[in-house]
N, C-alpha and C positions, 0 to 999 in steps of 0.2 A: 365154526366162528368165521365171521365175515371179515374180510380184509379191508383195511382203510384205504380207500382210493383218492382221498382228498390230498392236495398239495400240503405238504408239512413244512413249517418254517423252521430253519435251523436254529439251533440254539447257539449263541455266541459261546466260543470255547477259549477266547483270548482275554481271560480277566487277568487282573493283575495278581501275581502271586503274593499271598501274605507274607511280609517278611517279619522275623521275629528281631525285636529290639532288647538286647541284655540290659541288665541293671548297670553294669560296668559301662556300656555305651551311653546310657542316659546320664550317669555321673559325668563322665567325661564331656558329654555334650553342654551341660549345665557349666563345667568350667570354662569350656570354650567359649560359651556364651558371656561368662563374665570377662574373660581375657580380651575378647573382640570388642565388647562394650567399653573396657577401659582404654583400650588402644584407640578405638574411635573417638572418645572423648578427648584424648590427649592430641590426636591429630587435628581436630576441629579447633581446639585451643591455640595450637601451634600455628595452623594456616591462618586463624583469624589474627594472631600476633605478627605474623610475617608480611601478611598481604593487606591488612587494613591500614588505609592511609591516615586513618585518625588516631592512630596508636602513638602516642607522644613518646613513652618511655616504658619498658619493663623492668621491674626489680624484683628482688627476693623480698619476701615479708619482712626479713630482718633488717633491711636497709630502705627504709622509707624516706622520702624527701618532701619538704614542705610545700605544698601547694594549696593548702587550706581547703576552701570550698570550691576552688575553680576547676578541680580535677575529679572525675570519677574513676572508679576502680571497678576491675573484674578480676576475680582471683580463681586460679585453676584448682579444682579440688584434689588433682593428683600431684600437684607440686606445691612449692612455695612461691610460685611466680604470681606476679600481679601485673596487670595491664592497666595503664594510666591513659586516659582520654580526656579530652575538655569536656566540662560540664554543658557548656553553650553548644556543643557539636555531638551531644549523645544520641540525638535522632539520626544524625548522618552515620555515626560509628554503628549504630544497630542496623540500619540499613546495609551497610557493607558486610556486617558480620552475618546477616541472613543470607546474603548473595553468596558469601563464601561458604556458609556452611550447606547451602542448597547445591552448590557446584560440587561438593564432596558426596552429600547424603543421598541426593536423587539417584545419581548413577548406581551408587552402591546398592540402593533399593531395588532398582530394576534389575541389576545382575543378579541379586539374590532371590528375587521373585523368579527370574528366568530358571535359576538352579532348582529352586523349590518345584517349579512345574515339571522341569525334566525328570527329577528324582523321585518325585512324590506322586504326581499326576500321570505322567507318561510311563513312569517306571523303568527308565533305560538302565540306570546303574543302581540296583537296589541297595548295595552294601553302602553307597554314600547317602541314604535316605536320613539316618539318623544325625549325620553331619549338617545336612541342609536344615535341619531344626535349629540348631545353634545359630547358623548364619541369618535365619529368619528372625529370631528373637533379636539378634544384634541390629538387624536393619529395621526392625520395627522400633527399637529403642532410639535409633537415630532420627526416623521419621517422628517420632513423639517429641524428641528434642528440638527438631526444625519447626514443629507445629507450635511448640512453646515459645521460640524465639520469634516466629510469625505473630503470634498472639501479643508478645510485648511490643512489637513493633507497630501493630495495628492498634492496640490501645493508645500508645503513644501519639501516634500521627493521626489516624483517622478512627477515632473512637467508635463510630458507628457503622459506616460504609465498608470499610476494609474488613473489619471482623466477619460481617456477613458474607462477604466475597470470598475470602479465605476458608471459612467453615463449608460453604456450599461447594467450593472447588474441591476439599479434601472429601467431604461426603459423597460427591460424584466420583472420584477416583476409587475409594474404597468400595463403594456399592457395584461399580464395574468390575473390579478385581474379585470380589466375592462371588458375584453372579458367574463369572468366567469359571472360577475354580469349581463351583458347585456343578456347572454344566458340564466340565469335563468329567468330574467324579460321576455323574450320573451316566454319562456315555459308557463308562466302563462297567458300571453296575449292571446295566442291561444284557 
């Protein structure tokens, strides 16, 4: 038998170990996602209530006061609180609301994406992998919430131009993130 004298390419040995995720871990992650979504929705409602300069008054649903058609309302689906703001200032109210929401949601999304990258792509701490899915679901829910608010603002203020710009911006961000993740996964599969 002849000996192979051609140089051999070494096979990569540092592949990510396959981690097992238990049914209990999945159930707890689903519950974690629901709790985080509820907490996030409550935080962005309270931040808007506290920081938006166009909020006139907040009341419990049981204690309405008569402004007629001069006031618009926004109700929290988690409590009986209602925000009142002037109807003529609804565009400005919505602008501040989007800015306040973005100030909370965008950093949360970036931090969560970093955790997802570290735990699932890099595989640094494999036992935190299941938890990162719960946080990723939460941050994606918050991003969807922000996109809906942006769409409301765009449709109200700039029906044509702003809608295209916002959608192109988010399409670009998600395309880059998807390509980045897939590139990293393909690196580890080789």
